C-alpha positions as CSV (number, residue, x, y, z in Angstrom):
1,M,280.1,166.7,19.4
2,I,281.2,168.1,22.8
3,L,280.5,171.5,24.6
4,E,282.2,172.4,27.6
5,H,279.5,173.7,30.2
6,K,280.8,174.8,33.8
7,S,283.7,172.5,33.3
8,A,281.3,169.7,32.2
9,N,281.9,167.9,28.8
10,I,277.8,167.6,27.2
11,F,278.0,165.5,24.5
12,Y,275.2,166.3,21.6
13,S,274.6,165.5,18.2
14,V,272.7,167.4,15.1
15,I,271.2,165.5,12.3
16,G,269.6,166.9,9.5
17,T,268.5,171.0,8.9
18,G,265.4,172.7,9.0
19,E,263.4,173.7,11.8
20,P,265.3,172.8,15.2
21,I,263.7,169.9,17.0
22,V,265.2,168.9,20.7
23,L,265.3,165.4,22.2
24,L,265.9,165.1,25.6
25,H,266.4,161.2,27.1
26,G,265.1,159.9,30.5
27,F,266.5,158.9,33.4
28,L,269.3,155.7,33.1
29,E,269.2,156.6,29.1
30,N,271.0,158.4,26.8
31,S,270.8,159.7,23.2
32,T,270.8,156.9,21.7
33,M,267.2,156.0,22.8
34,W,266.0,158.1,20.2
35,V,267.7,155.9,17.5
36,N,264.9,154.3,15.8
37,L,263.3,157.8,15.5
38,I,266.0,160.2,14.4
39,E,265.6,159.2,10.7
40,E,262.1,159.8,10.2
41,L,262.2,163.2,12.7
42,S,265.6,164.4,10.8
43,R,264.0,164.2,7.4
44,K,262.7,167.8,7.4
45,N,263.9,169.2,10.5
46,Q,267.3,169.5,12.3
47,V,266.9,167.0,15.4
48,I,269.4,167.9,18.3
49,V,270.1,164.9,20.6
50,I,271.6,165.4,23.6
51,D,273.2,163.6,26.8
52,L,272.0,165.0,29.6
53,L,274.4,165.6,32.6
54,G,275.9,162.4,34.5
55,H,274.7,160.3,30.9
56,G,275.7,158.7,28.5
57,K,278.9,160.4,27.2
58,S,278.2,163.5,29.6
59,D,280.1,164.6,32.7
60,C,278.4,164.9,35.9
61,L,278.3,168.7,37.3
62,G,277.7,168.1,40.9
63,Y,276.0,165.5,43.3
64,V,272.4,166.6,42.7
65,H,271.5,167.7,39.2
66,T,268.6,169.7,39.6
67,M,265.7,170.4,36.7
68,E,267.2,173.5,36.4
69,D,271.2,172.5,36.1
70,F,270.2,169.9,33.4
71,S,268.0,172.7,31.5
72,Y,270.9,175.1,31.6
73,A,273.3,172.7,30.2
74,V,270.8,172.5,27.5
75,K,270.4,175.9,26.7
76,A,274.3,175.9,26.2
77,I,274.0,173.5,23.6
78,L,271.0,175.6,22.0
79,N,273.1,178.9,22.4
80,H,276.2,177.5,21.0
81,L,274.3,176.0,18.2
82,E,272.6,180.0,17.8
83,I,269.4,178.2,17.7
84,S,266.7,180.6,19.5
85,T,262.9,178.8,18.4
86,Y,262.7,175.4,19.0
87,K,260.3,172.6,19.3
88,I,261.1,169.8,22.3
89,I,260.4,166.3,23.2
90,G,261.3,165.1,26.4
91,H,261.2,161.5,28.0
92,S,260.3,160.8,31.4
93,L,263.3,163.1,33.2
94,G,263.8,164.8,29.7
95,G,260.2,166.0,30.1
96,Y,260.7,167.7,33.3
97,I,264.2,169.3,32.2
98,A,261.9,170.5,29.0
99,L,259.7,171.8,31.3
100,A,262.5,173.7,33.1
101,L,264.0,174.7,30.3
102,A,260.8,176.3,28.7
103,K,259.9,178.2,31.9
104,L,263.3,180.1,31.2
105,K,262.3,181.5,28.5
106,P,258.4,180.9,27.1
107,A,258.4,182.5,23.9
108,N,262.0,180.2,22.7
109,I,259.5,177.3,22.4
110,K,257.2,176.6,19.5
111,S,255.6,173.2,20.8
112,L,256.0,171.1,23.8
113,C,255.7,167.3,24.3
114,L,255.7,165.4,27.3
115,M,256.5,161.7,26.4
116,N,255.9,159.4,29.2
117,S,256.4,162.6,31.9
118,T,254.2,164.5,34.0
119,P,254.3,168.4,35.0
120,E,253.6,167.0,38.3
121,V,255.6,166.6,41.6
122,D,256.7,163.0,43.0
123,T,253.9,161.5,45.2
124,K,255.0,161.1,48.8
125,D,255.4,157.2,48.1
126,R,257.7,158.0,45.0
127,I,259.8,159.8,47.1
128,I,260.3,157.1,49.5
129,I,261.3,154.9,46.9
130,R,263.8,157.1,45.4
131,N,265.4,157.3,48.9
132,R,265.5,153.7,48.9
133,A,267.8,153.7,45.3
134,I,269.8,155.7,46.4
135,K,270.7,154.1,49.0
136,T,270.8,150.4,47.0
137,A,272.7,152.3,44.3
138,K,275.7,152.8,46.8
139,K,276.1,149.0,47.4
140,Y,274.2,147.2,45.2
141,Y,274.5,149.6,41.6
142,E,274.4,147.1,38.5
143,S,271.6,144.9,40.4
144,L,269.6,147.8,40.9
145,V,269.8,149.7,37.4
146,S,269.0,146.0,35.8
147,M,265.8,145.8,37.9
148,S,264.8,149.5,37.6
149,I,265.2,149.2,33.1
150,S,262.7,145.9,33.7
151,N,260.5,147.4,36.0
152,L,259.8,150.3,33.1
153,F,258.1,148.1,31.0
154,F,254.4,146.3,31.2
155,T,255.1,143.3,33.0
156,E,253.6,141.6,29.5
157,N,255.9,143.5,27.3
158,R,259.5,141.9,29.6
159,D,259.2,138.7,27.6
160,V,258.5,140.6,24.2
161,F,261.3,143.2,24.3
162,S,263.8,141.0,26.2
163,K,266.4,141.9,23.8
164,D,265.5,145.3,23.7
165,I,265.4,145.7,27.6
166,E,269.0,143.9,27.9
167,A,270.2,146.5,25.2
168,L,268.6,149.5,27.4
169,K,270.5,147.9,30.8
170,T,273.9,148.2,29.0
171,E,273.3,151.6,28.0
172,A,271.5,152.3,31.8
173,L,275.5,151.5,32.9
174,K,277.0,153.9,31.1
175,T,275.7,156.0,33.5
176,P,278.2,156.5,37.1
177,I,276.4,155.9,40.4
178,Q,276.9,159.9,41.1
179,G,275.0,160.4,37.8
180,Y,272.2,158.3,39.1
181,I,272.2,159.8,42.0
182,A,272.4,163.3,41.3
183,A,269.2,163.0,39.4
184,Q,267.7,161.2,41.5
185,E,268.2,164.0,44.4
186,G,267.0,166.3,41.7
187,M,263.9,164.1,40.4
188,K,262.3,164.0,43.9
189,N,263.0,168.0,44.8
190,R,261.7,169.1,41.3
191,K,259.1,172.0,41.5
192,N,255.5,171.6,40.4
193,Q,255.1,173.1,36.6
194,T,251.1,172.4,36.3
195,E,250.2,176.0,36.5
196,F,253.0,176.7,33.7
197,L,252.2,174.4,31.6
198,K,248.1,175.3,31.8
199,N,249.0,178.8,30.8
200,A,252.0,178.3,28.7
201,T,250.6,179.4,24.7
202,F,253.1,177.3,22.9
203,K,251.6,173.9,21.6
204,K,251.5,171.4,24.2
205,L,251.3,167.8,24.0
206,I,251.3,164.8,26.9
207,I,252.1,160.8,25.6
208,A,250.9,158.2,28.0
209,G,251.1,154.6,28.2
210,I,248.0,153.3,29.4
211,K,250.1,150.5,31.0
212,D,252.6,152.6,32.4
213,P,253.9,151.1,35.8
214,V,255.7,154.4,37.2
215,L,253.0,157.3,35.8
216,D,249.0,156.6,36.7
217,F,247.1,157.0,33.4
218,E,244.1,158.1,34.8
219,T,245.9,161.2,36.6
220,L,248.1,161.6,33.4
221,K,244.9,162.4,31.3
222,T,243.4,164.2,34.0
223,V,246.5,166.7,33.9
224,A,246.3,166.9,30.3
225,S,242.5,168.2,30.4
226,D,243.1,170.7,33.3
227,C,245.9,172.0,31.3
228,N,244.6,172.5,27.6
229,T,247.0,169.8,26.6
230,E,246.7,167.6,23.5
231,F,246.5,163.8,25.3
232,I,247.2,160.4,22.9
233,A,246.9,157.5,24.9
234,L,249.7,154.6,23.4
235,Q,248.8,150.7,24.9
236,G,252.2,150.1,26.7
237,G,254.2,150.8,29.4
238,H,256.9,154.0,30.3
239,M,258.9,152.8,27.6
240,S,257.0,154.2,24.4
241,Q,260.1,154.2,21.9
242,I,260.1,150.8,22.1
243,E,256.5,149.1,23.8
244,D,254.5,151.4,21.1
245,L,257.2,152.4,18.5
246,A,255.3,152.7,15.1
247,D,252.3,154.9,16.8
248,L,254.9,156.9,19.0
249,K,256.3,157.7,15.7
250,S,253.4,158.7,14.2
251,A,252.3,160.8,16.9
252,L,255.7,162.6,16.9
253,L,255.9,163.1,13.2
254,Q,252.0,165.0,13.3
255,F,253.2,167.0,16.6
256,I,256.2,168.2,14.9
257,K,254.3,169.2,11.2
258,A,252.5,171.8,13.1
């Protein structure tokens, strides 16, 4: 389905009936990332999956997509569906957006899961990497995307999940260069949400990969402790929906029960 939001078409799907569960994908992903989880998550729930601005089948809104821009687009979908309270799961970029959305009206959130994501801002080194990637994207976009997807996996898993990685690269290239740059610009300037997460009274969960090449596992573990947030460790890298599918599925099913 398509909803027009500020002249941009936003693609979304609704699966199942019951309590609403909102799933937000990560950078260079789209709503298809949830394909192996939707069937079970939607058995007793209404699952809403959305292609975020500049990803999948959704249009770009501008040349910078702030986390607030993303969150307002998600909010427009939820308002259209007349959903006021919901549980939300965000992968990587989707977690940053979930926090920005929750901050708009915390009372609407029943529970929030950061999956391979963090409430903290980028480190200086990460900002340098993003700036370099933005410059590279303008000349070598396909090569950059291909390398970026591979680098999300733990090194030893790259051969094991080679077919999945190739499929992810195909989906990632559906993100136009403008969408890529707009999201990178938004992520490097996002707000620190650690204090918000710490003070939030809704149920909170952080799922982290022990071998995540993007986010430091021990730092995430400390953040979860400091923010009074449940913490679950998985054995793989940044792409838990592929590297740790069975354990992730179990963790998410338990999370949405409460």
